[in-house]
C-alpha positions, 0 to 999 in steps of 0.5 A: 008692518014688516019693516017695523018688526025688523027694526024692533028685532034689530033693537032687541039684538043691539040691546042684547049685544050691549048687555053682553059687551058690558058683562064681558067688560065687567068680568075683565075688570073683575079678573084684573082686580083679582089678579092684582090682589093675588099679586099683593098676597103671597102664598108664603105670607098666607102660610106664615099667617095661618101658622101664627094663628094656629100657634096662638090658638094652641097657646090660648087652649093651654092657658084655658086648660091651666085656668080651668085646673082645680086648685087647693082642696078641690084638686085632691078630688078624683072625678070618678069618686065624685 
């Protein structure tokens, strides 16, 4: 009975060690993949892209403001008077 208990305990420890090893290997793989992606992405490129997005967003706001401006006779109305 004692021998079986020791073998069972050893099996549990081996399974835990295997799970730990697989976890560490997976973390290493993830870290390597992240590092490779970061090498492919330059912070200057990200900044440039964000500047372009902000510029296009501002352009779209200006276009929307221009399109929403009243035309013709309705341009003469004062909002406070209405």
